[in-house]
C-alpha positions as CSV (number, residue, x, y, z in Angstrom):
1,M,-20.9,1.9,-15.4
2,P,-21.0,5.3,-17.5
3,D,-18.3,6.2,-20.0
4,R,-15.3,8.1,-18.4
5,A,-13.7,11.2,-19.6
6,A,-10.1,11.4,-20.8
7,A,-7.5,10.5,-18.2
8,D,-4.8,12.0,-16.2
9,I,-1.9,9.3,-16.5
10,V,1.2,9.4,-14.6
11,L,3.9,6.8,-15.4
12,I,6.6,6.3,-12.9
13,N,10.0,4.6,-13.0
14,P,11.1,4.0,-9.5
15,R,14.3,4.7,-7.8
16,F,17.3,2.1,-8.3
17,E,19.3,1.1,-5.5
18,A,23.0,1.6,-6.2
19,S,24.4,-0.7,-8.7
20,Y,26.8,-1.5,-11.5
21,W,24.7,0.2,-14.1
22,G,23.3,3.0,-12.1
23,L,26.7,4.7,-12.0
24,E,25.4,6.6,-8.9
25,H,28.9,7.7,-7.7
26,A,30.1,8.8,-11.2
27,L,26.8,10.9,-12.1
28,P,27.9,14.1,-10.2
29,L,31.1,14.0,-12.2
30,F,29.3,14.3,-15.4
31,G,26.7,16.8,-14.0
32,K,23.9,14.2,-14.5
33,R,21.3,12.7,-12.2
34,A,20.6,9.3,-13.7
35,A,22.4,7.0,-16.2
36,M,19.6,6.6,-18.7
37,P,15.9,6.7,-19.0
38,V,13.7,3.5,-18.9
39,A,12.7,2.7,-22.7
40,S,9.3,1.7,-21.8
41,L,7.4,4.7,-20.5
42,P,7.9,7.1,-23.4
43,L,6.8,4.2,-25.7
44,L,3.6,3.8,-23.4
45,A,3.0,7.5,-23.8
46,A,3.3,7.3,-27.6
47,L,0.8,4.5,-27.6
48,T,-1.6,6.5,-25.5
49,P,-4.5,8.3,-27.4
50,S,-4.1,12.1,-27.6
51,E,-7.2,12.9,-25.6
52,H,-5.4,11.6,-22.6
53,R,-2.9,13.5,-20.6
54,V,0.5,11.7,-19.8
55,T,3.1,12.8,-17.3
56,I,6.4,10.7,-16.9
57,L,8.1,10.7,-13.5
58,D,11.6,9.3,-13.0
59,E,12.3,8.8,-9.3
60,N,16.0,8.5,-10.2
61,V,15.7,12.1,-11.6
62,E,13.2,13.9,-9.3
63,T,11.5,13.3,-5.9
64,L,7.9,11.9,-6.1
65,D,5.2,14.3,-5.2
66,F,2.6,11.7,-3.7
67,D,0.0,14.6,-3.5
68,R,0.4,15.2,-7.3
69,I,0.3,11.7,-8.2
70,A,-2.6,10.9,-6.0
71,R,-4.7,13.2,-8.2
72,A,-4.1,11.3,-11.2
73,D,-6.9,8.9,-12.6
74,I,-4.3,6.1,-13.4
75,V,-0.7,5.6,-12.2
76,G,1.4,3.2,-13.8
77,L,4.9,1.7,-12.7
78,T,7.3,-0.3,-14.3
79,G,10.5,-2.1,-13.0
80,M,13.0,-4.6,-12.8
81,S,13.8,-7.2,-10.1
82,V,16.3,-4.7,-8.4
83,Q,13.4,-2.1,-8.1
84,R,10.8,-4.5,-6.8
85,A,11.1,-3.3,-3.1
86,R,10.7,0.4,-4.0
87,M,7.8,-0.5,-6.4
88,R,6.2,-2.1,-3.2
89,A,6.8,0.9,-1.3
90,I,5.3,3.4,-3.8
91,L,2.3,1.0,-4.4
92,A,1.7,0.8,-0.6
93,E,1.5,4.6,-0.4
94,L,-0.8,4.9,-3.5
95,K,-3.2,2.2,-2.3
96,G,-3.6,4.1,1.0
97,R,-4.6,7.2,-1.0
98,G,-7.1,5.1,-3.0
99,V,-5.4,5.5,-6.5
100,F,-6.0,3.3,-9.3
101,T,-2.6,1.7,-9.9
102,V,-1.3,-0.5,-12.8
103,V,2.1,-2.4,-13.2
104,G,3.9,-3.8,-16.1
105,G,7.4,-4.5,-16.9
106,P,10.2,-7.0,-16.5
107,W,9.6,-8.2,-12.9
108,V,5.7,-8.4,-12.9
109,S,6.0,-10.3,-16.2
110,V,7.7,-13.2,-14.6
111,H,6.3,-12.9,-11.0
112,E,2.7,-12.0,-11.6
113,T,1.4,-12.4,-8.0
114,Y,4.3,-10.1,-6.5
115,F,2.1,-7.0,-6.4
116,C,-1.2,-8.5,-6.2
117,D,-2.3,-7.1,-3.0
118,L,-1.4,-3.5,-4.1
119,V,-2.4,-3.2,-7.6
120,R,-5.5,-3.0,-9.7
121,T,-4.2,-4.3,-13.1
122,I,-0.9,-6.0,-14.3
123,F,0.5,-6.3,-17.7
124,V,2.3,-9.3,-18.7
125,G,5.0,-9.0,-21.2
126,E,4.9,-6.6,-24.3
127,A,2.0,-4.0,-24.0
128,E,1.8,-2.3,-27.5
129,E,-1.7,-4.0,-27.9
130,T,-2.8,-4.3,-24.4
131,W,-2.0,-0.7,-23.1
132,P,-4.3,0.9,-25.7
133,Q,-6.9,-1.9,-24.9
134,F,-6.8,-1.3,-21.1
135,L,-7.4,2.3,-21.6
136,E,-10.7,1.7,-23.6
137,D,-11.7,-0.7,-21.1
138,W,-10.9,1.8,-18.3
139,R,-12.9,4.7,-20.1
140,A,-15.9,1.9,-20.4
141,G,-15.5,1.4,-16.4
142,Q,-14.6,-2.3,-17.1
143,P,-10.6,-2.7,-16.7
144,R,-9.5,-6.2,-16.6
145,R,-7.2,-7.5,-13.7
146,R,-4.7,-8.8,-16.0
147,Y,-3.7,-8.2,-19.6
148,E,-1.3,-10.3,-21.9
149,Q,-0.8,-10.1,-25.7
150,S,-1.7,-13.1,-27.5
151,G,1.1,-12.7,-29.9
152,R,4.5,-10.9,-30.2
153,T,4.7,-7.0,-31.1
154,D,5.4,-6.3,-34.7
155,M,8.6,-3.9,-34.2
156,T,8.1,-2.4,-37.7
157,L,4.8,-0.9,-36.3
158,V,6.2,0.6,-32.9
159,P,5.6,4.4,-32.8
160,L,8.2,7.1,-32.0
161,P,8.8,7.1,-28.2
162,R,7.6,10.4,-26.3
163,Y,11.2,11.5,-25.5
164,D,9.9,15.0,-25.3
165,L,8.2,14.0,-22.0
166,L,11.6,13.3,-20.3
167,D,14.4,16.0,-19.5
168,M,17.2,14.3,-21.4
169,R,19.7,16.7,-20.0
170,Q,19.5,14.8,-16.7
171,Y,20.7,11.5,-18.2
172,L,24.1,10.4,-19.0
173,F,23.0,8.2,-21.8
174,G,19.9,8.2,-24.1
175,S,18.4,4.8,-24.9
176,I,17.0,3.3,-28.0
177,Q,15.9,0.0,-28.9
178,F,16.6,-1.7,-32.2
179,S,15.1,-5.3,-31.5
180,R,13.6,-7.7,-29.3
181,G,14.3,-11.2,-28.7
182,C,17.2,-13.6,-28.7
183,P,17.9,-16.8,-30.4
184,F,19.8,-18.4,-27.8
185,Q,18.6,-20.4,-24.6
186,C,20.8,-19.6,-21.6
187,E,19.1,-21.3,-18.8
188,F,19.2,-18.2,-16.4
189,C,18.0,-15.7,-18.8
190,D,14.2,-14.2,-18.8
191,I,14.8,-12.3,-22.1
192,I,13.5,-15.4,-24.2
193,V,10.7,-15.7,-21.8
194,T,9.6,-12.2,-22.4
195,F,10.4,-11.5,-25.8
196,G,10.9,-14.8,-27.4
197,R,13.8,-16.4,-29.3
198,R,13.1,-15.1,-32.7
199,P,14.7,-11.5,-32.8
200,R,12.3,-8.9,-34.2
201,L,13.8,-5.5,-35.5
202,K,12.6,-1.9,-36.3
203,T,13.0,-0.6,-39.7
204,P,16.0,1.8,-40.3
205,S,13.4,4.7,-40.8
206,Q,12.1,4.1,-37.4
207,I,15.6,4.3,-36.0
208,I,16.7,7.3,-37.8
209,R,13.5,9.1,-36.6
210,E,14.2,8.4,-33.0
211,L,17.7,9.4,-33.4
212,A,16.7,12.5,-34.9
213,T,14.4,13.2,-32.1
214,L,17.0,12.4,-29.4
215,R,19.6,14.9,-31.2
216,T,17.1,17.7,-30.7
217,L,16.9,17.1,-27.2
218,G,20.6,17.3,-26.9
219,T,21.5,13.7,-26.4
220,E,24.9,12.6,-27.5
221,I,25.7,9.2,-26.1
222,V,23.2,6.5,-26.8
223,F,22.9,3.1,-25.2
224,I,21.4,0.6,-27.6
225,V,19.5,-1.5,-24.9
226,D,18.9,-4.7,-27.2
227,D,19.8,-7.6,-25.2
228,N,21.6,-9.0,-28.2
229,L,22.0,-6.6,-30.9
230,I,23.3,-9.3,-33.3
231,G,20.7,-11.8,-32.6
232,N,19.7,-11.8,-36.2
233,K,22.7,-11.1,-37.9
234,K,21.2,-11.0,-41.3
235,A,18.6,-8.5,-40.4
236,I,20.7,-6.3,-38.4
237,R,23.3,-5.6,-41.2
238,P,21.1,-3.3,-43.3
239,L,20.2,-1.3,-40.2
240,L,23.7,-0.9,-39.3
241,E,24.7,0.3,-42.8
242,A,21.9,2.7,-42.6
243,L,22.9,4.0,-39.2
244,G,26.5,4.4,-40.5
245,E,25.3,6.3,-43.6
246,W,23.0,8.7,-41.5
247,Q,25.9,9.3,-38.8
248,E,28.2,10.2,-41.7
249,S,25.8,12.6,-43.3
250,N,25.0,14.4,-40.1
251,G,28.6,14.6,-38.9
252,F,28.7,11.7,-36.4
253,P,26.4,13.3,-33.7
254,F,26.2,10.0,-31.6
255,I,28.3,7.8,-29.8
256,F,26.9,4.2,-29.1
257,V,27.2,1.8,-26.5
258,T,25.4,-1.8,-27.0
259,E,25.2,-5.5,-26.0
260,A,26.0,-8.5,-28.1
261,S,26.9,-12.1,-27.8
262,L,30.4,-13.5,-28.0
263,D,29.8,-14.9,-31.5
264,L,30.5,-11.4,-32.8
265,A,34.2,-12.3,-32.7
266,E,33.7,-14.5,-35.7
267,D,32.2,-11.8,-37.8
268,E,34.7,-9.0,-38.9
269,G,32.2,-7.6,-41.3
270,L,29.5,-6.9,-38.5
271,M,32.3,-5.5,-36.2
272,R,33.4,-3.2,-39.2
273,L,29.9,-2.1,-39.6
274,M,29.3,-1.4,-35.9
275,L,32.4,0.8,-35.9
276,D,31.4,2.6,-38.8
277,A,28.3,3.5,-37.0
278,N,30.2,5.0,-34.2
279,I,29.5,2.1,-31.8
280,L,32.4,2.2,-29.4
281,S,31.7,-0.2,-26.5
282,V,29.9,-3.7,-26.5
283,F,28.6,-5.4,-23.4
284,I,29.1,-9.2,-23.9
285,G,27.8,-11.9,-21.4
286,I,31.0,-14.1,-20.7
287,E,29.4,-15.4,-17.6
288,S,32.4,-17.7,-16.5
289,P,35.7,-18.9,-17.5
290,N,34.7,-22.2,-16.2
291,E,33.5,-24.1,-19.5
292,A,31.6,-26.6,-17.5
293,S,29.5,-23.8,-16.2
294,I,29.1,-22.4,-19.6
295,V,27.7,-25.8,-20.8
296,E,25.4,-26.2,-17.8
297,T,23.8,-22.9,-18.4
298,L,23.2,-23.8,-22.0
299,K,25.3,-20.8,-23.2
300,H,26.7,-22.8,-26.1
301,Q,27.6,-19.7,-28.2
302,N,30.5,-19.1,-25.9
303,V,32.0,-22.3,-26.5
304,K,34.0,-22.9,-29.5
305,A,36.3,-26.1,-29.8
306,D,39.2,-24.4,-31.7
307,R,39.3,-20.8,-30.0
308,S,39.3,-19.9,-26.3
309,M,37.1,-17.2,-24.8
310,V,40.0,-15.0,-24.2
311,D,41.0,-15.3,-27.8
312,R,37.5,-14.3,-28.9
313,V,37.4,-11.3,-26.7
314,R,40.6,-10.2,-28.0
315,A,39.3,-10.5,-31.5
316,V,36.6,-8.0,-30.8
317,Q,38.9,-5.8,-28.9
318,E,41.4,-5.8,-31.8
319,S,38.7,-4.9,-34.2
320,G,38.6,-1.3,-32.3
321,L,35.5,-2.1,-30.0
322,E,35.8,-1.9,-26.2
323,V,34.6,-5.1,-24.5
324,W,32.6,-4.7,-21.2
325,S,31.7,-8.1,-19.8
326,G,28.9,-9.7,-17.6
327,M,30.2,-12.3,-15.0
328,I,28.4,-14.6,-12.9
329,L,29.3,-16.7,-9.9
330,G,27.5,-19.3,-8.3
331,F,26.9,-22.0,-11.0
332,D,26.7,-25.6,-9.9
333,N,30.0,-26.3,-11.2
334,D,31.5,-23.2,-9.2
335,D,33.6,-24.1,-6.3
336,E,36.2,-21.9,-4.3
337,K,38.3,-21.8,-7.3
338,I,36.1,-19.6,-9.3
339,F,37.0,-16.3,-7.8
340,A,40.5,-16.6,-8.7
341,A,39.6,-18.0,-12.0
342,Q,37.2,-15.0,-12.6
343,R,40.0,-12.5,-11.9
344,Q,42.7,-14.2,-14.0
345,F,40.2,-14.2,-16.9
346,L,39.4,-10.6,-16.7
347,E,43.2,-9.9,-16.5
348,E,44.0,-12.2,-19.5
349,A,41.1,-10.8,-21.7
350,R,42.1,-7.3,-20.7
351,I,38.6,-6.3,-19.6
352,A,38.5,-3.1,-17.5
353,Q,34.6,-2.8,-17.1
354,A,33.2,-6.1,-15.6
355,M,29.9,-6.4,-14.2
356,I,30.1,-9.3,-11.9
357,G,27.0,-10.9,-10.0
358,M,25.7,-13.9,-8.3
359,L,23.4,-16.4,-10.0
360,F,20.0,-15.3,-9.4
361,A,16.9,-17.4,-10.7
362,V,14.2,-15.5,-12.2
363,P,10.6,-16.8,-12.0
364,K,9.5,-18.4,-15.2
365,T,12.9,-19.3,-16.3
366,P,14.3,-22.8,-16.9
367,L,16.7,-22.1,-14.2
368,H,14.0,-21.2,-11.7
369,A,12.0,-24.4,-12.7
370,R,15.1,-26.7,-12.2
371,L,16.2,-25.2,-9.0
372,S,12.5,-25.4,-7.6
373,R,12.3,-28.9,-8.4
374,E,15.7,-29.6,-6.5
375,G,14.5,-27.7,-3.4
376,R,17.4,-25.1,-4.0
377,L,15.4,-21.8,-3.9
378,D,15.4,-19.3,-1.1
379,P,11.8,-18.1,-0.6
380,E,12.9,-15.1,1.2
381,D,12.4,-12.0,-1.0
382,D,15.3,-9.9,0.5
383,S,17.9,-12.4,1.2
384,P,21.0,-11.2,3.1
385,F,23.1,-13.5,0.7
386,G,22.0,-11.4,-2.3
387,T,20.6,-14.2,-4.2
388,N,17.7,-16.6,-4.1
389,V,19.9,-19.5,-5.2
390,I,21.3,-22.1,-3.0
391,P,24.6,-23.0,-4.6
392,A,25.7,-26.7,-5.2
393,R,29.5,-26.6,-4.4
394,L,29.6,-23.4,-2.2
395,S,28.0,-22.4,1.2
396,R,26.0,-19.2,0.6
397,E,28.3,-17.4,2.9
398,A,31.4,-18.3,0.9
399,L,29.5,-17.4,-2.4
400,R,28.4,-13.9,-1.0
401,D,31.9,-13.2,0.7
402,G,33.8,-14.5,-2.3
403,Y,31.8,-12.0,-4.4
404,V,32.4,-9.2,-2.5
405,R,36.3,-9.9,-2.2
406,L,36.5,-10.4,-6.0
407,M,34.6,-7.1,-6.7
408,E,36.9,-5.5,-4.2
409,D,40.0,-7.2,-6.0
410,V,38.9,-6.2,-9.5
411,Y,38.5,-2.6,-8.7
412,Q,41.4,-2.2,-6.7
413,P,43.2,0.8,-8.7
414,D,46.3,-1.2,-9.5
415,A,44.2,-4.0,-11.0
416,Y,41.8,-1.8,-12.9
417,F,44.4,0.4,-14.5
418,E,46.5,-2.5,-15.6
419,R,43.5,-4.0,-17.3
420,L,42.6,-0.6,-18.8
421,A,46.4,-0.1,-20.2
422,A,46.3,-3.6,-21.7
423,G,43.0,-3.1,-23.4
424,L,43.9,0.2,-24.7
425,G,47.4,-1.1,-26.2
426,D,49.7,1.7,-27.4
427,G,46.8,4.2,-27.8
428,S,47.6,4.5,-31.5
429,R,44.1,3.9,-32.6
430,P,41.9,7.2,-32.5
431,F,39.0,7.6,-30.2
432,A,35.8,7.2,-32.3
433,P,37.7,6.3,-35.4
434,A,34.8,7.0,-37.8
435,R,34.3,10.2,-36.5
436,A,38.1,10.8,-36.7
437,R,38.1,9.8,-40.3
438,Y,35.1,12.2,-41.0
439,W,36.9,15.1,-39.1
440,L,40.1,14.5,-41.5
441,R,37.6,15.5,-44.3
442,H,36.2,18.2,-42.5
443,P,38.7,20.4,-40.4
444,M,36.2,22.8,-39.3
445,A,34.1,20.1,-37.7
446,R,37.3,18.5,-36.2
447,L,38.3,22.0,-34.6
448,K,34.9,22.3,-33.2
449,G,34.5,18.8,-31.8
450,Q,38.1,18.8,-30.4
451,S,37.5,22.1,-28.8
452,I,34.3,20.7,-27.1
453,N,36.1,17.4,-26.1
454,M,39.1,19.5,-24.6
455,A,36.4,21.8,-22.6
456,R,34.6,18.7,-21.3
457,A,38.0,16.9,-20.3
458,V,38.9,20.0,-18.2
459,V,35.5,20.2,-16.4
460,L,35.4,16.3,-15.8
461,Y,39.0,16.3,-14.6
462,A,38.2,19.3,-12.2
463,R,35.2,17.5,-10.7
464,L,37.1,14.4,-10.3
465,M,39.8,16.3,-8.2
466,R,37.2,18.0,-6.3
467,R,34.7,15.3,-5.6
468,V,37.0,12.3,-5.0
469,E,37.7,12.2,-1.1
470,E,40.5,9.8,-0.9
471,A,43.8,11.8,-1.4
472,T,45.6,8.4,-2.6
473,L,42.9,8.1,-5.2
474,R,43.1,11.3,-6.5
475,R,46.9,11.1,-6.7
476,R,46.4,7.8,-8.5
477,Y,44.1,9.4,-11.1
478,R,46.4,12.4,-11.5
479,R,49.3,9.9,-12.2
480,E,47.3,8.0,-14.7
481,L,46.2,11.1,-16.6
482,R,49.4,12.6,-16.5
483,R,51.1,9.7,-18.4
484,Q,48.3,9.7,-20.8
485,F,48.6,13.4,-21.4
486,L,52.2,13.1,-22.1
487,S,52.0,10.4,-24.8
488,H,48.4,11.4,-26.2
489,R,47.3,14.9,-27.0
490,D,44.1,14.0,-28.8
491,P,41.3,15.7,-26.6
492,G,38.9,12.9,-27.4
493,Y,41.4,10.1,-26.3
494,L,41.8,12.0,-23.0
495,L,38.2,12.7,-22.4
496,G,37.6,8.9,-22.9
497,Y,40.3,8.1,-20.4
498,L,38.8,10.6,-18.1
499,I,35.3,8.9,-18.5
500,R,36.9,5.6,-17.6
501,C,38.4,7.2,-14.5
502,A,35.0,8.2,-13.4
503,M,33.6,4.9,-14.1
504,H,36.3,3.4,-12.1
505,Y,35.4,5.6,-9.0
506,H,31.9,4.6,-9.1
507,H,32.9,0.8,-8.9
508,Y,35.4,1.5,-6.4
509,K,32.8,3.3,-4.2
510,L,30.2,0.7,-4.7
511,T,32.6,-2.4,-3.8
512,R,33.5,-0.6,-0.6
513,E,29.8,0.1,0.3
514,M,29.4,-3.6,-0.3
515,A,32.3,-4.7,2.0
516,G,30.8,-2.7,4.9
517,A,27.1,-3.7,4.5
518,R,25.0,-6.1,2.4
519,A,26.1,-7.6,-0.9
520,I,24.7,-5.6,-3.9
521,N,23.9,-8.1,-6.6
522,S,23.9,-6.3,-10.0
523,I,22.1,-9.0,-11.7
């Protein structure tokens, strides 16, 4: 077959269903169209030789033009398990048009045959080596059916992602990856399957280059998408130190949100470094207040003989970091008592933002293998119960219905604002403390920053009052905001509180949609 010319490549991130992370109901309040861009596609674009033309399409931001897409030489899709149905629909449309399609990403990496009838080539796992190899093979007219790297990616060699191919103004968060891999071995987790148990990190200079690029594109809030930022505590320290120094020298242009394991609570120095870098919130996989379930799923880092999980969460909170939590229902040791126990734990731990989901067995994980041996996997792809797991001590109906009720209870306004008030305490701690200290030394920067915060707070409040349809909910937001305004005149603090109101609105709407239809499992 003759050598082919340069390719017209289209990379697609399919639309998500409404979920905890999607913030679909809150996005209009912020004037945004999507929560954050997928990290892999700008990286693939950077790995593509310059003779090829690359276009990135995010269906969460724009409608797909299939006529335009069908003219491409290569169309690539990525996606997680929650995107798999939409991925199939897109691939079916493109197959009917005779398009050469390839698929990579989290879902196909663990379920390699899922798209086999719809796609020409799949990529399993990381693709820093296999994507360039595929392009060479395609140009020679000999693309393979399946690509998988023989080893893990050296993160110090990863190029600067092509953020310029995205309209970053459409996203609430920017996204950046410091590392891949996690040292732990949670039974349900596919991260160690895809990325391994030895965390691999980028260099400080790589991170700073990426942030400098995001800054030029107008991004201000960045989600560090590492599944466990502190998987290698020794290696992450110099990176956080460099990040804090860069933030200081540039006037703290970014606010960060990240993910970490609960053993962060035992490392005060690491928490201080995170705060100094202006990391304000950390998502922690608590999973369950039932210690038997924690032991069952091999999440040993959450069990400490001399300290409860509530105490450890509070230690992180008292450092100044806000804790968001991931919670799971449906472990083998869970019975009807788990729903009340989860609710009580969130109250005692003062966690306002909680992602709750039903246990899902991802292919290739130890959990999937065990449940397969035990005959406890539902083969139906789109189960009305929201999960493929057949629980041990609960009926499937009881798990689904209890999950929906718990979500409703957790995001009832009274429950949410009580947890939020407890977590914020007396409000004496400034919003973004590292930046607040910087502003004390730079009064003109403080004046500019606070003016921007106040303007954004006014706009967000106006949108909240205009778009929230329920009069009782609008009144509740007004009451809570009036109370905060009377006791805290810091515009940054007020803006932060308004953001939490907007996030509540999303969760509140999402839970009510689930109560009236099918359960949406955010895991």
